[in-house]
C-alpha positions in Angstrom: 23.8 -13.8 -12.7 24.8 -13.6 -16.3 25.6 -16.3 -18.9 22.6 -16.1 -21.1 22.0 -18.1 -24.3 19.0 -17.2 -26.5 17.9 -19.5 -29.3 15.2 -18.4 -31.8 13.4 -20.8 -34.3 10.4 -20.9 -36.5 7.0 -22.2 -35.3 3.8 -22.6 -37.2 3.8 -20.7 -40.5 5.5 -17.4 -39.4 5.7 -17.4 -35.6 9.0 -17.2 -33.8 9.7 -19.5 -30.8 12.4 -18.3 -28.5 14.2 -20.0 -25.6 16.2 -18.1 -23.0 18.6 -20.2 -21.0 20.8 -19.3 -18.0 23.2 -22.0 -17.1 24.1 -20.8 -13.6 20.5 -21.2 -12.4 19.5 -23.9 -14.9 16.6 -21.8 -15.9 15.1 -22.2 -19.4 12.2 -19.9 -20.4 10.1 -20.2 -23.5 8.8 -16.8 -24.7 5.2 -17.8 -25.5 4.4 -21.3 -26.7 3.2 -21.2 -30.3 3.7 -24.9 -31.1 4.9 -27.9 -29.1 7.0 -29.8 -31.6 9.5 -27.1 -32.6 9.9 -26.1 -29.0 10.7 -29.7 -28.0 13.1 -30.0 -30.9 14.9 -26.8 -29.8 15.1 -28.0 -26.2 16.4 -31.3 -27.3 19.1 -29.8 -29.6 20.3 -27.6 -26.8 20.1 -30.2 -24.0 17.9 -27.9 -21.9 14.8 -28.7 -19.7 12.0 -26.1 -19.8 11.3 -24.5 -16.5 9.0 -21.5 -17.4 6.7 -20.1 -20.1 6.5 -16.4 -20.3 3.3 -15.4 -22.1 2.9 -12.0 -23.9 -0.8 -12.2 -24.7 -3.7 -14.6 -25.1 -3.9 -15.2 -28.8 -4.0 -18.9 -29.7 -0.8 -18.8 -31.8 1.1 -17.7 -28.7 -0.4 -20.1 -26.1 -1.4 -23.2 -28.0 1.4 -25.4 -26.4 1.2 -24.0 -22.8 -0.7 -27.0 -21.3 1.2 -29.7 -23.3 4.6 -28.3 -22.2 3.4 -27.8 -18.7 2.3 -31.4 -18.5 5.6 -32.6 -19.9 8.0 -30.5 -17.9 6.0 -29.1 -15.0 6.9 -25.7 -16.3 5.5 -22.6 -14.6 3.3 -20.5 -16.9 3.5 -16.7 -16.3 1.4 -14.1 -18.1 -0.5 -10.8 -18.0 -2.9 -10.4 -15.0 -5.4 -8.6 -17.4 -5.6 -11.7 -19.6 -5.4 -14.5 -16.9 -8.8 -15.9 -17.8 -7.8 -16.4 -21.5 -4.3 -18.0 -21.0 -4.4 -21.8 -20.7 -2.4 -23.3 -17.8 -1.5 -20.0 -16.2 0.1 -20.3 -12.8 1.3 -16.7 -12.0 0.3 -13.3 -13.2 2.3 -10.1 -13.5 1.4 -6.5 -14.4 3.1 -3.8 -16.3 5.8 -2.0 -14.3 6.5 -5.2 -12.3 10.1 -6.4 -11.9 10.4 -10.0 -10.9 12.8 -13.0 -11.0 12.5 -16.3 -12.9 15.2 -18.5 -11.4 18.2 -16.3 -11.7 16.7 -14.2 -14.5 15.5 -10.6 -13.9 12.5 -9.6 -15.9 10.7 -6.3 -16.3 7.1 -6.4 -17.5 6.1 -3.5 -19.7 2.4 -2.6 -20.4 2.0 -2.7 -24.2 -1.7 -2.9 -24.9 -3.2 -2.2 -28.4 -2.9 -5.5 -30.2 -4.8 -7.0 -27.2 -5.9 -5.0 -24.2 -3.6 -6.8 -21.7 -0.5 -7.6 -23.7 2.8 -7.3 -21.9 6.3 -7.1 -23.3 9.2 -8.4 -21.3 12.6 -6.8 -20.9 15.6 -8.8 -19.6 18.1 -6.1 -18.6 21.0 -8.4 -17.9 20.5 -10.2 -21.2 19.9 -6.8 -23.0 16.9 -8.4 -24.7 13.3 -7.3 -25.3 10.5 -9.7 -26.1 7.8 -7.6 -27.6 5.3 -10.3 -28.7 2.9 -8.7 -31.2 3.2 -5.1 -30.0 6.3 -4.2 -31.9 7.7 -5.8 -35.0 10.8 -4.9 -37.0 9.8 -2.0 -39.2 6.2 -2.3 -38.1 3.8 -2.8 -35.2 0.9 -5.0 -34.1 -2.5 -4.9 -35.7 -5.2 -3.2 -33.6 -7.5 -6.0 -32.7 -8.7 -5.0 -29.3 -7.2 -1.5 -28.6 -6.9 1.7 -30.5 -4.1 3.7 -32.1 -3.5 6.1 -29.2 -3.2 3.1 -26.9 -0.6 1.3 -29.0 1.3 4.5 -29.7 1.7 5.0 -26.0 2.8 1.4 -25.6 5.5 1.8 -28.3 6.9 4.9 -26.6 7.5 2.8 -23.5 9.5 0.3 -25.7 11.3 3.1 -27.5 12.6 4.3 -24.1 14.7 1.2 -23.6 18.5 1.3 -24.3 19.7 1.3 -27.9 21.8 -1.8 -27.4 18.8 -3.9 -26.5 18.1 -6.7 -29.0 14.5 -6.9 -30.1 12.7 -10.2 -30.5 9.2 -10.3 -31.9 6.4 -12.8 -32.3 6.4 -13.1 -36.1 8.5 -12.9 -39.2 6.7 -10.0 -40.8 9.7 -7.8 -41.6 9.8 -8.1 -45.4 6.2 -6.9 -45.8 6.7 -4.3 -43.1 9.8 -3.0 -44.9 8.0 -2.5 -48.2 5.2 -0.6 -46.5 7.7 1.5 -44.4 9.4 2.7 -47.6 6.1 4.1 -48.8 5.9 6.2 -45.6 9.6 7.2 -45.3 11.2 6.6 -48.6 14.2 9.0 -48.1 15.4 7.4 -44.8 18.9 6.1 -45.5 18.9 3.9 -42.3 15.6 2.4 -43.4 16.9 1.8 -46.9 20.0 -0.1 -45.4 17.7 -2.2 -43.2 15.5 -3.1 -46.1 18.6 -4.3 -48.1 19.6 -6.3 -45.1 16.2 -7.8 -44.8 16.0 -8.7 -48.4 19.4 -10.5 -48.2 18.4 -12.4 -45.1 15.2 -13.6 -46.6 16.7 -14.7 -49.9 19.3 -16.7 -47.9 16.6 -18.3 -45.8 17.6 -16.5 -42.6 15.5 -14.8 -39.9 15.4 -11.0 -39.9 15.4 -11.0 -36.1 16.7 -10.2 -33.6 17.6 -6.6 -34.4 19.2 -3.9 -32.4 16.5 -1.6 -30.9 18.7 1.5 -31.7 18.4 0.6 -35.4 14.6 0.3 -35.1 14.3 3.6 -33.4 15.8 5.3 -36.5 14.3 3.0 -39.2 10.8 2.0 -38.0 8.3 4.8 -38.8 5.9 3.4 -36.1 8.4 4.4 -33.5 8.7 7.9 -34.9 5.1 9.1 -35.3 6.0 12.2 -33.3 8.5 13.4 -36.0 7.1 16.4 -38.0 8.6 15.2 -41.2 6.6 11.9 -41.1 3.4 13.8 -40.4 4.1 16.1 -43.4 4.8 13.1 -45.6 1.4 11.7 -44.8 -0.3 15.0 -45.4 -0.9 15.5 -41.7 1.4 18.4 -40.9 0.6 19.6 -37.4 -1.4 16.6 -36.4 -1.0 14.9 -33.1 1.4 11.9 -33.1 -1.4 9.5 -32.3 -3.2 10.6 -35.4 -0.1 10.2 -37.5 0.4 6.8 -36.0 -3.2 5.8 -36.8 -2.7 6.8 -40.4 0.4 4.7 -40.7 -1.3 1.7 -39.1 -4.2 2.1 -41.5 -1.8 2.1 -44.5 -0.2 -1.1 -43.2 -3.6 -2.7 -42.8 -4.3 -2.0 -46.4 -0.9 -2.9 -47.7 
């Protein structure tokens, strides 16, 4: 089944809420549940009834509204098996590499640990959409709270392997700060420069910087290109392993 509609909106201070709707099966999925009121407002505006919540990871700003929405709609909460004990209201668990159906929607779960140890990203092939939670951001990546740099670098390589025409959705509006940091790592990248200009225009006009085409991210986001010798050299790490280059980039972003 096709016929997808995806609506993105702001929750909390800088979280994104996202609803995925497929009319043919009357399925409506909330990607994470950062805050109840904005999700209810988005559902009401669209005239949709929530059927599922798809959780990327256990952090409070991604699961806070799980139980309230479940009580209101009877929605099914689905999340990572590795974090089942930390996700409120969870009904069903999935693991990386698993392909499953939600109503008429096909979902592929991708292991993306690093930010947390059990985080999953979700790829909807029929909708050409990737929901990367806090693993991958536009022009950046997640902070290493529970995992380490080699772990997250391996995770990002899995996401990088998805088709270029995939639209990337992330958990937060961090792109402007990521952009400024990315330019210090890869200042001569023309595609990055163009993306930075786009981001600046979007933010000045009060618009979201996401979603973005994954093919653009593959060329502009230095965190997806830690295995490029030119980036290693720019960081003074010529000949270093990609995971070491990635760790240096993440450390720079932490301090930015």
